[in-house]
N, C-alpha and C positions, 0 to 999 in steps of 0.2 A: 513869183519870185526868179530869178533867173542869178545862178552864178557864172564867170563868164572864165574859164585857164588856155594859155600857151598853153604850147608843146610841154615848154622848161617850168613850168610849173607855174610860173607867173601867173598871180588873177589880175584883170583887165577888167575895167569897167567894161556892162554889157551894155551900155545906151551911144559907147564909144566907137566909131569905124572898125573894121577888124578889115573887112575882104576886101578888095580891088574889084573895082565897076571890070575890069575886064577880066575878075577872075575863069578862067574858064568850068569850074562850079555851080556858079550862077550863068557865064551867057552860055551851057553844051552840056550841064547836067555830069561833066567827066568827072564824079568822083566817086565817095564812098564815105558811109554811114552804119552809126553802130549806136542802140538805144537799148540803154542796160537800168535795166529796176535797182536800186537801192529802197535800201527798208533797216529802219533806225543805224544807217554808218556803214553799212556791210550789201557791199554790191554783190548780186546775183548776175552769174554764169560769166563772169568776168571773164576767166581766162580760154570757154566758146565763143567770145564776147572778139577775143583779142582774135583771137586764130579764124574767128572767117571772115573779120576787117583784114584780114592779109590772104585769105583764100581770094576775099572781092579784089582789093587793089592788083594783087597776079595778075586776077583772069580782067582787068583793065588796065594792063602794066604798068603800073602806076609802080615808082618804087617801091620796093618794102619797107611796111611799117616796121621804127624801132616797140616792137610792142611792149619792151622795159620803161618809154618813156610812157606809152600811152597807159600803163598803170598806174605811173605819179602820177597823169594828170588827174586821170582819174578819181586817184584820193587826195589829189589839191582841192577837186571841186566838190570832197565829201566834209574836206576840214574846213571850206571855209562856206560850208552851208548848218546856216546860225537855226536850222529848227530840226526834233528827232519823224519818225516818220518816215514816209512815201518822200522819194525825187524822182526820174529820170534826168541819167546826163547823155548826151548824146553827142559820139563821137566823128564830126568832122572831120573825112581828109581829102581832098581836092589837088589836081594837077593844080594849083595855084596860074598866075595871070598870064594869061595869051601872048603878051607879049613881056614876057619879064625876064628874069635871067634862067629858068629853070627849073626854079625852090618853088615843094609843096604849101599848099597852106592845109592848119592842122590847127584845131580847136577841142574843145570840152566847151557844152554848153546843160549845165544843170537848169532842170527847168519845174516846176511840183506838177503834180499828176493831178489833172481835173477829177473835182467832185465826182462826174457824173458816170467816172469810169469804177471806182467803189459803184454806185449805186447798181450797174446795170453787172457788175460781177455778180450781185445777191440775185437783183431780178432775172436776169435773162435777157438774150435779146431778139428781136425780128430779124431775117435774117434771106438777103433773093441767089439764087441764081444766077451768073452769067456769064459768058463767052467769053475768054482770056482773048482768042483770035490766033491760035497754037496752036500747030499739031504736037504735041511733044519728042513725038519723034524725031522732029528737028531739031532737037538737044545738040545732039550729041553732034552732026557735019552741020551746025551753023554756030560754031564760039563765037564769034561773033556782035549774036545778036545778045552774048551777057544773060540770058536769062539764066539764074540761082547766082547772079553776086547780086548784094543790096550796093546798087548806086545810085545816087544824087536824082534819076532821071525818076520822080517818085508820081511825072503828070496823070499816066495813065491808070495809077494809083488811087489820087486823089478827083479826080474824073468819076472817076466811080461809086466813090463814096458819094461826093456829090450825086448825080443818079442815085445811090439807095435815095439820103436824103430825098429827094422831090421822092418816090414812088414812096415815101413814110417807113423804112426798115432803119433797123442800127447797120446791117453791118454787111458784104457778099461774100461766097462764097464764086469765088473763077472754077472755069472747065473747057475741058480744052476742042476742039471743032471735034476729036474722037470719042467727048462725050465723058471725061474721065476725071475726078479729080483734080484741082491742084492745089492752089491755095487762099484766104482771102488776101486785100489788098495792103496789108501791115497785120497778119497774123496768119498762124495752122490750122492748118481743121483735121481734127482729133476724133474718131469714129469711137464709141464701146457699148459690145455686145456680149454679154454674159459678162467673162471673165477677159472681155481679149479687145486689146489698145491700136487700133490700126492707124496711120498718115497715109499720106500718097509720097515716095518717096523724092530728094535731090532731081534722083537721076530727069525728072518728069520736068525741070527745072522752076521747083519752090524752093525757095529758101531753106538749107539744114535750121532745124528750131530751136534755139538753147530753152527755151521753157517748156519746150515739147522733151526736148530731150531729158531734161529733169523729171520731168512725168515720168516721162517714162523705165528710167532708170530709179526712181518709186517700187514702183507698181511692180516691176521685174521684185523688186526684193520680197515684195507681199503678195507673189505669186500668182500676179498677171501672167497672162502671154501680152506680147508686143510686137505686134507686127510692120515694116516700111514700105508697102505694096501701092501697086497700080485700085485706086477706088473707081467703079461708078459712079457716076451720076442716081442711075436708079435702085444705091444702097448709103445713101443720105436720110431718107422718112424712114427706111426698117431697122434703126442701129436703136437700141435702146439710151444713148441720150451725145450727140451733137454737141462739138464743145470748138472754141475759136481759139487759141493758145497764144497769148504771146507774154513780151516784159510786164507794158502798161494790165494789157486784162488779165493776167495771170488763166487761170480756167474756168474759161466762161460759157456758160451753155448756150446753145441756140434755142429758145423754145418756140418759133413760130419759121418753118420753109418754107419758101412763095405761095406765102397767107393760109398756109393748112399748118392746122395744130401741130407740136410731134409730142411724143411722151411725155409725159414729167419727168423730166431726167434731175427734178431736182435732189433729191436724199443720194443720187450721183456723183450728182457735182458732187455736191462736199463729200462725197468718200475720196474724190478725187485730190479732191483740190488737199484736202488733210495727206497727203500723200504726196502731193508734190513739195506742202509745207513741211514735212518729215527732210527732209533734203537739208536745209535748214537752219 
C-alpha cells in the first residue's frame, strides 16, 4: 500500500509520474531523505527526523526545508492512510531538475512495512562485519564527503545489503579502516554491557540516530548509563547484547555475528524494547 503527498499537502496518485527524468535526485543522488515510523496514527520522533533533514540539507547546501510544511505533509499522509497499525513515511527532498528553474523536488510517501521486519524483531538477526572504506579521522577535514548526511546516495549501502544476502546473513555492521565500529547500511549499532548502552559517535561519520536517541533517553530515565563514544570492532562479540536500531527495526538483537553465536540477549532485547516503547 502507498500514499503519496506533495509538500503542499495535496494527495497524489502514487502511480502517476511525479519526478522529472533529469531530476538531480535521480541522476546524481543529489538530495536527502528521512524515514519516519508511524504507529497507530502517531509519528515517532518526527521533530528529530525533521531536524536531521535540515542538517542533511545544509550539508548539501540545499535551500533550508520548511519544517512546518514537512510536518503538515507528514500528517496529510497519516490522515489518508486507510489502515491502523504501522507504516513508514519517506520524506524526499532533492535539488530538482538539472535544467529546471532552480526549484526543488519534495514529497512524502507512505509505505506498508514488510512483515519480515516484525519477524526479525522477534527472532533476532544474523550479521557480518564489513569495512566501509574510510578512516573516521577524515570526517572533519573532508566535509565534501558528506559523511553523516542522510543523502539519497545509498548505492554503497544497498550493495552491502545485497552482499549480506549473498553470504547468507540479514544485516551488515560497517567498520572504519581504523577498526572502529560505524553503523549499519540503514541502522545504528548499540551495545549493551551490564547496565550501560554504547553507540558510535556522529563525529565518526555515522548518522545521529532518532530511534537510538529515544532508546537512550528512556534508558537513562530507568537508571542505565549511556555513552556515545568510539567502539572497537573487538568489543562487538564481548557485549551482553548487540543491537541494530532504526525506525523500522526498532530494537533488533544480533544473535550471530560473522558466523559465531552471540550470548542470548532475548530478555535484554525485550527489556530495551519496553524502555523504548515507554517513550510513546
